[in-house]
mmCIF file of the N, C-alpha and C atoms, coordinates in Angstrom:
data_MODEL
# 
_entry.id   MODEL 
# 
loop_
_atom_site.group_PDB 
_atom_site.id 
_atom_site.type_symbol 
_atom_site.label_atom_id 
_atom_site.label_alt_id 
_atom_site.label_comp_id 
_atom_site.label_asym_id 
_atom_site.label_entity_id 
_atom_site.label_seq_id 
_atom_site.pdbx_PDB_ins_code 
_atom_site.Cartn_x 
_atom_site.Cartn_y 
_atom_site.Cartn_z 
_atom_site.occupancy 
_atom_site.B_iso_or_equiv 
_atom_site.pdbx_formal_charge 
_atom_site.auth_seq_id 
_atom_site.auth_comp_id 
_atom_site.auth_asym_id 
_atom_site.auth_atom_id 
_atom_site.pdbx_PDB_model_num 
ATOM 1   N N  . MET A 1 1  ? 0.860   -1.188  0.000   1.00 0.00 ? 1  MET A N  1 
ATOM 2   C CA . MET A 1 1  ? 0.000   0.000   0.000   1.00 0.00 ? 1  MET A CA 1 
ATOM 3   C C  . MET A 1 1  ? 0.892   1.232   0.000   1.00 0.00 ? 1  MET A C  1 
ATOM 4   N N  . GLU A 1 2  ? 0.491   2.222   -0.723  1.00 0.00 ? 2  GLU A N  1 
ATOM 5   C CA . GLU A 1 2  ? 1.249   3.460   -0.801  1.00 0.00 ? 2  GLU A CA 1 
ATOM 6   C C  . GLU A 1 2  ? 1.164   4.226   0.512   1.00 0.00 ? 2  GLU A C  1 
ATOM 7   N N  . ASP A 1 3  ? 2.129   5.103   0.741   1.00 0.00 ? 3  ASP A N  1 
ATOM 8   C CA . ASP A 1 3  ? 2.129   5.910   1.954   1.00 0.00 ? 3  ASP A CA 1 
ATOM 9   C C  . ASP A 1 3  ? 1.128   7.055   1.893   1.00 0.00 ? 3  ASP A C  1 
ATOM 10  N N  . ASN A 1 4  ? 0.539   7.270   0.736   1.00 0.00 ? 4  ASN A N  1 
ATOM 11  C CA . ASN A 1 4  ? -0.388  8.377   0.543   1.00 0.00 ? 4  ASN A CA 1 
ATOM 12  C C  . ASN A 1 4  ? -1.780  7.999   1.043   1.00 0.00 ? 4  ASN A C  1 
ATOM 13  N N  . VAL A 1 5  ? -1.969  8.021   2.358   1.00 0.00 ? 5  VAL A N  1 
ATOM 14  C CA . VAL A 1 5  ? -3.251  7.675   2.953   1.00 0.00 ? 5  VAL A CA 1 
ATOM 15  C C  . VAL A 1 5  ? -3.688  8.792   3.881   1.00 0.00 ? 5  VAL A C  1 
ATOM 16  N N  . THR A 1 6  ? -5.000  8.912   4.065   1.00 0.00 ? 6  THR A N  1 
ATOM 17  C CA . THR A 1 6  ? -5.580  9.950   4.908   1.00 0.00 ? 6  THR A CA 1 
ATOM 18  C C  . THR A 1 6  ? -6.645  9.318   5.784   1.00 0.00 ? 6  THR A C  1 
ATOM 19  N N  . ASP A 1 7  ? -6.672  9.675   7.065   1.00 0.00 ? 7  ASP A N  1 
ATOM 20  C CA . ASP A 1 7  ? -7.719  9.184   7.955   1.00 0.00 ? 7  ASP A CA 1 
ATOM 21  C C  . ASP A 1 7  ? -9.078  9.609   7.428   1.00 0.00 ? 7  ASP A C  1 
ATOM 22  N N  . ILE A 1 8  ? -10.074 8.737   7.616   1.00 0.00 ? 8  ILE A N  1 
ATOM 23  C CA . ILE A 1 8  ? -11.439 9.058   7.212   1.00 0.00 ? 8  ILE A CA 1 
ATOM 24  C C  . ILE A 1 8  ? -12.148 9.625   8.437   1.00 0.00 ? 8  ILE A C  1 
ATOM 25  N N  . PRO A 1 9  ? -12.525 10.890  8.402   1.00 0.00 ? 9  PRO A N  1 
ATOM 26  C CA . PRO A 1 9  ? -13.189 11.511  9.546   1.00 0.00 ? 9  PRO A CA 1 
ATOM 27  C C  . PRO A 1 9  ? -14.445 10.744  9.970   1.00 0.00 ? 9  PRO A C  1 
ATOM 28  N N  . GLY A 1 10 ? -14.625 10.622  11.283  1.00 0.00 ? 10 GLY A N  1 
ATOM 29  C CA . GLY A 1 10 ? -15.811 9.968   11.809  1.00 0.00 ? 10 GLY A CA 1 
ATOM 30  C C  . GLY A 1 10 ? -15.724 8.452   11.845  1.00 0.00 ? 10 GLY A C  1 
ATOM 31  N N  . THR A 1 11 ? -14.525 7.912   11.612  1.00 0.00 ? 11 THR A N  1 
ATOM 32  C CA . THR A 1 11 ? -14.340 6.459   11.660  1.00 0.00 ? 11 THR A CA 1 
ATOM 33  C C  . THR A 1 11 ? -13.158 6.134   12.560  1.00 0.00 ? 11 THR A C  1 
ATOM 34  N N  . GLU A 1 12 ? -13.140 4.896   13.042  1.00 0.00 ? 12 GLU A N  1 
ATOM 35  C CA . GLU A 1 12 ? -12.031 4.413   13.854  1.00 0.00 ? 12 GLU A CA 1 
ATOM 36  C C  . GLU A 1 12 ? -11.243 3.388   13.048  1.00 0.00 ? 12 GLU A C  1 
ATOM 37  N N  . GLY A 1 13 ? -9.983  3.666   12.807  1.00 0.00 ? 13 GLY A N  1 
ATOM 38  C CA . GLY A 1 13 ? -9.128  2.688   12.157  1.00 0.00 ? 13 GLY A CA 1 
ATOM 39  C C  . GLY A 1 13 ? -9.235  2.609   10.650  1.00 0.00 ? 13 GLY A C  1 
ATOM 40  N N  . TRP A 1 14 ? -9.865  3.571   10.024  1.00 0.00 ? 14 TRP A N  1 
ATOM 41  C CA . TRP A 1 14 ? -10.038 3.576   8.563   1.00 0.00 ? 14 TRP A CA 1 
ATOM 42  C C  . TRP A 1 14 ? -9.300  4.748   7.946   1.00 0.00 ? 14 TRP A C  1 
ATOM 43  N N  . ARG A 1 15 ? -8.746  4.480   6.756   1.00 0.00 ? 15 ARG A N  1 
ATOM 44  C CA . ARG A 1 15 ? -8.054  5.520   5.989   1.00 0.00 ? 15 ARG A CA 1 
ATOM 45  C C  . ARG A 1 15 ? -8.419  5.387   4.520   1.00 0.00 ? 15 ARG A C  1 
ATOM 46  N N  . TYR A 1 16 ? -8.302  6.494   3.826   1.00 0.00 ? 16 TYR A N  1 
ATOM 47  C CA . TYR A 1 16 ? -8.403  6.459   2.376   1.00 0.00 ? 16 TYR A CA 1 
ATOM 48  C C  . TYR A 1 16 ? -7.059  6.018   1.835   1.00 0.00 ? 16 TYR A C  1 
ATOM 49  N N  . GLY A 1 17 ? -7.086  5.128   0.885   1.00 0.00 ? 17 GLY A N  1 
ATOM 50  C CA . GLY A 1 17 ? -5.901  4.828   0.094   1.00 0.00 ? 17 GLY A CA 1 
ATOM 51  C C  . GLY A 1 17 ? -5.916  5.738   -1.115  1.00 0.00 ? 17 GLY A C  1 
ATOM 52  N N  . PRO A 1 18 ? -5.227  5.343   -2.149  1.00 0.00 ? 18 PRO A N  1 
ATOM 53  C CA . PRO A 1 18 ? -5.172  6.191   -3.345  1.00 0.00 ? 18 PRO A CA 1 
ATOM 54  C C  . PRO A 1 18 ? -6.520  6.290   -4.051  1.00 0.00 ? 18 PRO A C  1 
ATOM 55  N N  . PHE A 1 19 ? -6.755  7.436   -4.651  1.00 0.00 ? 19 PHE A N  1 
ATOM 56  C CA . PHE A 1 19 ? -7.907  7.660   -5.520  1.00 0.00 ? 19 PHE A CA 1 
ATOM 57  C C  . PHE A 1 19 ? -7.394  7.514   -6.949  1.00 0.00 ? 19 PHE A C  1 
ATOM 58  N N  . ARG A 1 20 ? -8.158  6.817   -7.777  1.00 0.00 ? 20 ARG A N  1 
ATOM 59  C CA . ARG A 1 20 ? -7.768  6.669   -9.176  1.00 0.00 ? 20 ARG A CA 1 
ATOM 60  C C  . ARG A 1 20 ? -8.949  7.062   -10.056 1.00 0.00 ? 20 ARG A C  1 
ATOM 61  N N  . THR A 1 21 ? -8.675  7.741   -11.143 1.00 0.00 ? 21 THR A N  1 
ATOM 62  C CA . THR A 1 21 ? -9.698  8.148   -12.101 1.00 0.00 ? 21 THR A CA 1 
ATOM 63  C C  . THR A 1 21 ? -9.571  7.279   -13.342 1.00 0.00 ? 21 THR A C  1 
ATOM 64  N N  . ASN A 1 22 ? -10.716 6.847   -13.896 1.00 0.00 ? 22 ASN A N  1 
ATOM 65  C CA . ASN A 1 22 ? -10.663 6.001   -15.091 1.00 0.00 ? 22 ASN A CA 1 
ATOM 66  C C  . ASN A 1 22 ? -10.182 6.816   -16.295 1.00 0.00 ? 22 ASN A C  1 
ATOM 67  N N  . ASP A 1 23 ? -9.925  6.117   -17.388 1.00 0.00 ? 23 ASP A N  1 
ATOM 68  C CA . ASP A 1 23 ? -9.375  6.768   -18.585 1.00 0.00 ? 23 ASP A CA 1 
ATOM 69  C C  . ASP A 1 23 ? -10.291 7.839   -19.161 1.00 0.00 ? 23 ASP A C  1 
ATOM 70  N N  . ASP A 1 24 ? -11.601 7.663   -19.030 1.00 0.00 ? 24 ASP A N  1 
ATOM 71  C CA . ASP A 1 24 ? -12.543 8.657   -19.556 1.00 0.00 ? 24 ASP A CA 1 
ATOM 72  C C  . ASP A 1 24 ? -12.706 9.852   -18.621 1.00 0.00 ? 24 ASP A C  1 
ATOM 73  N N  . GLY A 1 25 ? -12.227 9.723   -17.383 1.00 0.00 ? 25 GLY A N  1 
ATOM 74  C CA . GLY A 1 25 ? -12.309 10.817  -16.424 1.00 0.00 ? 25 GLY A CA 1 
ATOM 75  C C  . GLY A 1 25 ? -13.681 11.015  -15.799 1.00 0.00 ? 25 GLY A C  1 
ATOM 76  N N  . ASP A 1 26 ? -14.580 10.017  -15.988 1.00 0.00 ? 26 ASP A N  1 
ATOM 77  C CA . ASP A 1 26 ? -15.937 10.203  -15.465 1.00 0.00 ? 26 ASP A CA 1 
ATOM 78  C C  . ASP A 1 26 ? -16.238 9.347   -14.232 1.00 0.00 ? 26 ASP A C  1 
ATOM 79  N N  . ARG A 1 27 ? -15.265 8.553   -13.785 1.00 0.00 ? 27 ARG A N  1 
ATOM 80  C CA . ARG A 1 27 ? -15.457 7.715   -12.599 1.00 0.00 ? 27 ARG A CA 1 
ATOM 81  C C  . ARG A 1 27 ? -14.169 7.707   -11.785 1.00 0.00 ? 27 ARG A C  1 
ATOM 82  N N  . ARG A 1 28 ? -14.354 7.631   -10.472 1.00 0.00 ? 28 ARG A N  1 
ATOM 83  C CA . ARG A 1 28 ? -13.216 7.642   -9.556  1.00 0.00 ? 28 ARG A CA 1 
ATOM 84  C C  . ARG A 1 28 ? -13.307 6.404   -8.667  1.00 0.00 ? 28 ARG A C  1 
ATOM 85  N N  . THR A 1 29 ? -12.213 5.666   -8.540  1.00 0.00 ? 29 THR A N  1 
ATOM 86  C CA . THR A 1 29 ? -12.148 4.525   -7.645  1.00 0.00 ? 29 THR A CA 1 
ATOM 87  C C  . THR A 1 29 ? -11.391 4.951   -6.396  1.00 0.00 ? 29 THR A C  1 
ATOM 88  N N  . ILE A 1 30 ? -12.012 4.692   -5.247  1.00 0.00 ? 30 ILE A N  1 
ATOM 89  C CA . ILE A 1 30 ? -11.461 5.108   -3.962  1.00 0.00 ? 30 ILE A CA 1 
ATOM 90  C C  . ILE A 1 30 ? -11.181 3.858   -3.141  1.00 0.00 ? 30 ILE A C  1 
ATOM 91  N N  . THR A 1 31 ? -9.976  3.746   -2.618  1.00 0.00 ? 31 THR A N  1 
ATOM 92  C CA . THR A 1 31 ? -9.606  2.617   -1.778  1.00 0.00 ? 31 THR A CA 1 
ATOM 93  C C  . THR A 1 31 ? -9.847  2.981   -0.320  1.00 0.00 ? 31 THR A C  1 
ATOM 94  N N  . LEU A 1 32 ? -10.495 2.065   0.411   1.00 0.00 ? 32 LEU A N  1 
ATOM 95  C CA . LEU A 1 32 ? -10.726 2.215   1.844   1.00 0.00 ? 32 LEU A CA 1 
ATOM 96  C C  . LEU A 1 32 ? -9.885  1.146   2.542   1.00 0.00 ? 32 LEU A C  1 
ATOM 97  N N  . VAL A 1 33 ? -9.102  1.554   3.530   1.00 0.00 ? 33 VAL A N  1 
ATOM 98  C CA . VAL A 1 33 ? -8.164  0.655   4.189   1.00 0.00 ? 33 VAL A CA 1 
ATOM 99  C C  . VAL A 1 33 ? -8.439  0.639   5.684   1.00 0.00 ? 33 VAL A C  1 
ATOM 100 N N  . HIS A 1 34 ? -8.669  -0.564  6.230   1.00 0.00 ? 34 HIS A N  1 
ATOM 101 C CA . HIS A 1 34 ? -8.863  -0.719  7.676   1.00 0.00 ? 34 HIS A CA 1 
ATOM 102 C C  . HIS A 1 34 ? -7.531  -1.083  8.311   1.00 0.00 ? 34 HIS A C  1 
ATOM 103 N N  . GLU A 1 35 ? -7.349  -0.696  9.566   1.00 0.00 ? 35 GLU A N  1 
ATOM 104 C CA . GLU A 1 35 ? -6.088  -0.970  10.261  1.00 0.00 ? 35 GLU A CA 1 
ATOM 105 C C  . GLU A 1 35 ? -5.797  -2.468  10.381  1.00 0.00 ? 35 GLU A C  1 
ATOM 106 N N  . SER A 1 36 ? -6.803  -3.323  10.228  1.00 0.00 ? 36 SER A N  1 
ATOM 107 C CA . SER A 1 36 ? -6.616  -4.774  10.268  1.00 0.00 ? 36 SER A CA 1 
ATOM 108 C C  . SER A 1 36 ? -5.935  -5.300  9.006   1.00 0.00 ? 36 SER A C  1 
ATOM 109 N N  . GLY A 1 37 ? -5.869  -4.451  7.974   1.00 0.00 ? 37 GLY A N  1 
ATOM 110 C CA . GLY A 1 37 ? -5.303  -4.865  6.698   1.00 0.00 ? 37 GLY A CA 1 
ATOM 111 C C  . GLY A 1 37 ? -6.370  -5.070  5.627   1.00 0.00 ? 37 GLY A C  1 
ATOM 112 N N  . PHE A 1 38 ? -7.645  -5.121  6.029   1.00 0.00 ? 38 PHE A N  1 
ATOM 113 C CA . PHE A 1 38 ? -8.734  -5.259  5.059   1.00 0.00 ? 38 PHE A CA 1 
ATOM 114 C C  . PHE A 1 38 ? -8.761  -4.028  4.159   1.00 0.00 ? 38 PHE A C  1 
ATOM 115 N N  . GLN A 1 39 ? -8.982  -4.266  2.868   1.00 0.00 ? 39 GLN A N  1 
ATOM 116 C CA . GLN A 1 39 ? -9.114  -3.173  1.905   1.00 0.00 ? 39 GLN A CA 1 
ATOM 117 C C  . GLN A 1 39 ? -10.304 -3.444  1.001   1.00 0.00 ? 39 GLN A C  1 
ATOM 118 N N  . THR A 1 40 ? -10.954 -2.401  0.595   1.00 0.00 ? 40 THR A N  1 
ATOM 119 C CA . THR A 1 40 ? -12.009 -2.504  -0.403  1.00 0.00 ? 40 THR A CA 1 
ATOM 120 C C  . THR A 1 40 ? -11.982 -1.232  -1.238  1.00 0.00 ? 40 THR A C  1 
ATOM 121 N N  . THR A 1 41 ? -12.686 -1.264  -2.346  1.00 0.00 ? 41 THR A N  1 
ATOM 122 C CA . THR A 1 41 ? -12.761 -0.073  -3.194  1.00 0.00 ? 41 THR A CA 1 
ATOM 123 C C  . THR A 1 41 ? -14.217 0.301   -3.432  1.00 0.00 ? 41 THR A C  1 
ATOM 124 N N  . VAL A 1 42 ? -14.413 1.569   -3.717  1.00 0.00 ? 42 VAL A N  1 
ATOM 125 C CA . VAL A 1 42 ? -15.714 2.119   -4.056  1.00 0.00 ? 42 VAL A CA 1 
ATOM 126 C C  . VAL A 1 42 ? -15.523 2.919   -5.331  1.00 0.00 ? 42 VAL A C  1 
ATOM 127 N N  . GLU A 1 43 ? -16.410 2.716   -6.297  1.00 0.00 ? 43 GLU A N  1 
ATOM 128 C CA . GLU A 1 43 ? -16.340 3.489   -7.532  1.00 0.00 ? 43 GLU A CA 1 
ATOM 129 C C  . GLU A 1 43 ? -17.472 4.504   -7.535  1.00 0.00 ? 43 GLU A C  1 
ATOM 130 N N  . LEU A 1 44 ? -17.118 5.751   -7.768  1.00 0.00 ? 44 LEU A N  1 
ATOM 131 C CA . LEU A 1 44 ? -18.088 6.851   -7.749  1.00 0.00 ? 44 LEU A CA 1 
ATOM 132 C C  . LEU A 1 44 ? -18.041 7.629   -9.054  1.00 0.00 ? 44 LEU A C  1 
ATOM 133 N N  . PRO A 1 45 ? -19.186 8.172   -9.471  1.00 0.00 ? 45 PRO A N  1 
ATOM 134 C CA . PRO A 1 45 ? -19.163 9.051   -10.635 1.00 0.00 ? 45 PRO A CA 1 
ATOM 135 C C  . PRO A 1 45 ? -18.406 10.338  -10.293 1.00 0.00 ? 45 PRO A C  1 
ATOM 136 N N  . ASP A 1 46 ? -17.866 10.989  -11.311 1.00 0.00 ? 46 ASP A N  1 
ATOM 137 C CA . ASP A 1 46 ? -17.034 12.171  -11.075 1.00 0.00 ? 46 ASP A CA 1 
ATOM 138 C C  . ASP A 1 46 ? -17.764 13.308  -10.380 1.00 0.00 ? 46 ASP A C  1 
ATOM 139 N N  . PHE A 1 47 ? -19.100 13.361  -10.499 1.00 0.00 ? 47 PHE A N  1 
ATOM 140 C CA . PHE A 1 47 ? -19.827 14.466  -9.860  1.00 0.00 ? 47 PHE A CA 1 
ATOM 141 C C  . PHE A 1 47 ? -19.952 14.296  -8.351  1.00 0.00 ? 47 PHE A C  1 
ATOM 142 N N  . VAL A 1 48 ? -19.614 13.115  -7.829  1.00 0.00 ? 48 VAL A N  1 
ATOM 143 C CA . VAL A 1 48 ? -19.519 12.928  -6.376  1.00 0.00 ? 48 VAL A CA 1 
ATOM 144 C C  . VAL A 1 48 ? -18.066 13.226  -6.032  1.00 0.00 ? 48 VAL A C  1 
ATOM 145 N N  . SER A 1 49 ? -17.774 14.503  -5.817  1.00 0.00 ? 49 SER A N  1 
ATOM 146 C CA . SER A 1 49 ? -16.379 14.906  -5.712  1.00 0.00 ? 49 SER A CA 1 
ATOM 147 C C  . SER A 1 49 ? -16.049 15.705  -4.456  1.00 0.00 ? 49 SER A C  1 
ATOM 148 N N  . GLN A 1 50 ? -17.069 16.223  -3.795  1.00 0.00 ? 50 GLN A N  1 
ATOM 149 C CA . GLN A 1 50 ? -16.816 17.002  -2.585  1.00 0.00 ? 50 GLN A CA 1 
ATOM 150 C C  . GLN A 1 50 ? -16.395 16.055  -1.461  1.00 0.00 ? 50 GLN A C  1 
ATOM 151 N N  . GLY A 1 51 ? -15.465 16.488  -0.644  1.00 0.00 ? 51 GLY A N  1 
ATOM 152 C CA . GLY A 1 51 ? -14.952 15.652  0.436   1.00 0.00 ? 51 GLY A CA 1 
ATOM 153 C C  . GLY A 1 51 ? -16.038 15.102  1.335   1.00 0.00 ? 51 GLY A C  1 
ATOM 154 N N  . GLU A 1 52 ? -17.026 15.916  1.668   1.00 0.00 ? 52 GLU A N  1 
ATOM 155 C CA . GLU A 1 52 ? -18.111 15.466  2.547   1.00 0.00 ? 52 GLU A CA 1 
ATOM 156 C C  . GLU A 1 52 ? -18.946 14.378  1.881   1.00 0.00 ? 52 GLU A C  1 
ATOM 157 N N  . GLU A 1 53 ? -19.199 14.517  0.575   1.00 0.00 ? 53 GLU A N  1 
ATOM 158 C CA . GLU A 1 53 ? -19.968 13.503  -0.154  1.00 0.00 ? 53 GLU A CA 1 
ATOM 159 C C  . GLU A 1 53 ? -19.218 12.180  -0.215  1.00 0.00 ? 53 GLU A C  1 
ATOM 160 N N  . VAL A 1 54 ? -17.947 12.252  -0.544  1.00 0.00 ? 54 VAL A N  1 
ATOM 161 C CA . VAL A 1 54 ? -17.117 11.040  -0.607  1.00 0.00 ? 54 VAL A CA 1 
ATOM 162 C C  . VAL A 1 54 ? -17.054 10.389  0.770   1.00 0.00 ? 54 VAL A C  1 
ATOM 163 N N  . GLY A 1 55 ? -16.900 11.202  1.804   1.00 0.00 ? 55 GLY A N  1 
ATOM 164 C CA . GLY A 1 55 ? -16.860 10.689  3.171   1.00 0.00 ? 55 GLY A CA 1 
ATOM 165 C C  . GLY A 1 55 ? -18.156 10.025  3.571   1.00 0.00 ? 55 GLY A C  1 
ATOM 166 N N  . ASP A 1 56 ? -19.294 10.588  3.165   1.00 0.00 ? 56 ASP A N  1 
ATOM 167 C CA . ASP A 1 56 ? -20.593 9.987   3.473   1.00 0.00 ? 56 ASP A CA 1 
ATOM 168 C C  . ASP A 1 56 ? -20.691 8.588   2.865   1.00 0.00 ? 56 ASP A C  1 
ATOM 169 N N  . VAL A 1 57 ? -20.310 8.451   1.604   1.00 0.00 ? 57 VAL A N  1 
ATOM 170 C CA . VAL A 1 57 ? -20.351 7.144   0.943   1.00 0.00 ? 57 VAL A CA 1 
ATOM 171 C C  . VAL A 1 57 ? -19.388 6.180   1.636   1.00 0.00 ? 57 VAL A C  1 
ATOM 172 N N  . ALA A 1 58 ? -18.190 6.643   1.938   1.00 0.00 ? 58 ALA A N  1 
ATOM 173 C CA . ALA A 1 58 ? -17.207 5.785   2.607   1.00 0.00 ? 58 ALA A CA 1 
ATOM 174 C C  . ALA A 1 58 ? -17.738 5.299   3.945   1.00 0.00 ? 58 ALA A C  1 
ATOM 175 N N  . ARG A 1 59 ? -18.363 6.171   4.718   1.00 0.00 ? 59 ARG A N  1 
ATOM 176 C CA . ARG A 1 59 ? -18.886 5.773   6.026   1.00 0.00 ? 59 ARG A CA 1 
ATOM 177 C C  . ARG A 1 59 ? -20.033 4.770   5.910   1.00 0.00 ? 59 ARG A C  1 
ATOM 178 N N  . ILE A 1 60 ? -20.834 4.839   4.844   1.00 0.00 ? 60 ILE A N  1 
ATOM 179 C CA . ILE A 1 60 ? -21.891 3.850   4.622   1.00 0.00 ? 60 ILE A CA 1 
ATOM 180 C C  . ILE A 1 60 ? -21.270 2.484   4.345   1.00 0.00 ? 60 ILE A C  1 
ATOM 181 N N  . VAL A 1 61 ? -20.273 2.444   3.483   1.00 0.00 ? 61 VAL A N  1 
ATOM 182 C CA . VAL A 1 61 ? -19.596 1.181   3.167   1.00 0.00 ? 61 VAL A CA 1 
ATOM 183 C C  . VAL A 1 61 ? -18.921 0.622   4.423   1.00 0.00 ? 61 VAL A C  1 
ATOM 184 N N  . ILE A 1 62 ? -18.273 1.470   5.175   1.00 0.00 ? 62 ILE A N  1 
ATOM 185 C CA . ILE A 1 62 ? -17.599 1.055   6.408   1.00 0.00 ? 62 ILE A CA 1 
ATOM 186 C C  . ILE A 1 62 ? -18.604 0.496   7.411   1.00 0.00 ? 62 ILE A C  1 
ATOM 187 N N  . ALA A 1 63 ? -19.739 1.166   7.585   1.00 0.00 ? 63 ALA A N  1 
ATOM 188 C CA . ALA A 1 63 ? -20.758 0.695   8.524   1.00 0.00 ? 63 ALA A CA 1 
ATOM 189 C C  . ALA A 1 63 ? -21.268 -0.688  8.124   1.00 0.00 ? 63 ALA A C  1 
ATOM 190 N N  . ALA A 1 64 ? -21.453 -0.928  6.830   1.00 0.00 ? 64 ALA A N  1 
ATOM 191 C CA . ALA A 1 64 ? -21.915 -2.234  6.368   1.00 0.00 ? 64 ALA A CA 1 
ATOM 192 C C  . ALA A 1 64 ? -20.861 -3.301  6.657   1.00 0.00 ? 64 ALA A C  1 
ATOM 193 N N  . TRP A 1 65 ? -19.597 -3.000  6.415   1.00 0.00 ? 65 TRP A N  1 
ATOM 194 C CA . TRP A 1 65 ? -18.524 -3.965  6.694   1.00 0.00 ? 65 TRP A CA 1 
ATOM 195 C C  . TRP A 1 65 ? -18.449 -4.255  8.189   1.00 0.00 ? 65 TRP A C  1 
ATOM 196 N N  . GLU A 1 66 ? -18.524 -3.209  9.014   1.00 0.00 ? 66 GLU A N  1 
ATOM 197 C CA . GLU A 1 66 ? -18.448 -3.404  10.463  1.00 0.00 ? 66 GLU A CA 1 
ATOM 198 C C  . GLU A 1 66 ? -19.639 -4.217  10.971  1.00 0.00 ? 66 GLU A C  1 
ATOM 199 N N  . ARG A 1 67 ? -20.827 -4.014  10.413  1.00 0.00 ? 67 ARG A N  1 
ATOM 200 C CA . ARG A 1 67 ? -22.005 -4.809  10.782  1.00 0.00 ? 67 ARG A CA 1 
ATOM 201 C C  . ARG A 1 67 ? -21.765 -6.271  10.426  1.00 0.00 ? 67 ARG A C  1 
ATOM 202 N N  . GLN A 1 68 ? -21.267 -6.522  9.236   1.00 0.00 ? 68 GLN A N  1 
ATOM 203 C CA . GLN A 1 68 ? -20.968 -7.887  8.797   1.00 0.00 ? 68 GLN A CA 1 
ATOM 204 C C  . GLN A 1 68 ? -19.953 -8.542  9.746   1.00 0.00 ? 68 GLN A C  1 
ATOM 205 N N  . GLU A 1 69 ? -18.913 -7.818  10.105  1.00 0.00 ? 69 GLU A N  1 
ATOM 206 C CA . GLU A 1 69 ? -17.890 -8.361  11.001  1.00 0.00 ? 69 GLU A CA 1 
ATOM 207 C C  . GLU A 1 69 ? -18.466 -8.678  12.378  1.00 0.00 ? 69 GLU A C  1 
ATOM 208 N N  . ALA A 1 70 ? -19.358 -7.815  12.861  1.00 0.00 ? 70 ALA A N  1 
ATOM 209 C CA . ALA A 1 70 ? -19.974 -8.020  14.171  1.00 0.00 ? 70 ALA A CA 1 
ATOM 210 C C  . ALA A 1 70 ? -20.880 -9.244  14.180  1.00 0.00 ? 70 ALA A C  1 
ATOM 211 N N  . LEU A 1 71 ? -21.489 -9.572  13.023  1.00 0.00 ? 71 LEU A N  1 
ATOM 212 C CA . LEU A 1 71 ? -22.411 -10.693 12.946  1.00 0.00 ? 71 LEU A CA 1 
ATOM 213 C C  . LEU A 1 71 ? -21.727 -12.040 12.683  1.00 0.00 ? 71 LEU A C  1 
ATOM 214 N N  . LYS A 1 72 ? -20.454 -12.015 12.314  1.00 0.00 ? 72 LYS A N  1 
ATOM 215 C CA . LYS A 1 72 ? -19.744 -13.268 12.047  1.00 0.00 ? 72 LYS A CA 1 
ATOM 216 C C  . LYS A 1 72 ? -19.774 -14.132 13.305  1.00 0.00 ? 72 LYS A C  1 
ATOM 217 N N  . GLY A 1 73 ? -20.162 -15.359 13.123  1.00 0.00 ? 73 GLY A N  1 
ATOM 218 C CA . GLY A 1 73 ? -20.203 -16.289 14.244  1.00 0.00 ? 73 GLY A CA 1 
ATOM 219 C C  . GLY A 1 73 ? -21.480 -16.246 15.054  1.00 0.00 ? 73 GLY A C  1 
ATOM 220 N N  . VAL A 1 74 ? -22.324 -15.250 14.826  1.00 0.00 ? 74 VAL A N  1 
ATOM 221 C CA . VAL A 1 74 ? -23.588 -15.161 15.565  1.00 0.00 ? 74 VAL A CA 1 
ATOM 222 C C  . VAL A 1 74 ? -24.550 -16.201 14.969  1.00 0.00 ? 74 VAL A C  1 
ATOM 223 N N  . GLY A 1 75 ? -25.108 -17.031 15.813  1.00 0.00 ? 75 GLY A N  1 
ATOM 224 C CA . GLY A 1 75 ? -26.055 -18.047 15.359  1.00 0.00 ? 75 GLY A CA 1 
ATOM 225 C C  . GLY A 1 75 ? -25.406 -19.208 14.644  1.00 0.00 ? 75 GLY A C  1 
ATOM 226 N N  . GLY A 1 76 ? -24.080 -19.273 14.720  1.00 0.00 ? 76 GLY A N  1 
ATOM 227 C CA . GLY A 1 76 ? -23.270 -20.178 14.003  1.00 0.00 ? 76 GLY A CA 1 
ATOM 228 C C  . GLY A 1 76 ? -23.359 -21.592 14.152  1.00 0.00 ? 76 GLY A C  1 
# 
């Protein structure tokens, strides 16, 4: 993972990895990195570009992952 990471406000243990734009320039792929080593990506249209908007989407994805992790082994 590159050293170019930024903490995601409002989360514990999560950072943004690199942002990449597709060749057409109309979509952006954002890497989300958890301190455990888990990584995932989110692809957004270019008009979702404000930091607060990107952060809102990232926090939704993070909340879903954390819910999934909390449920592992429940009812097993």
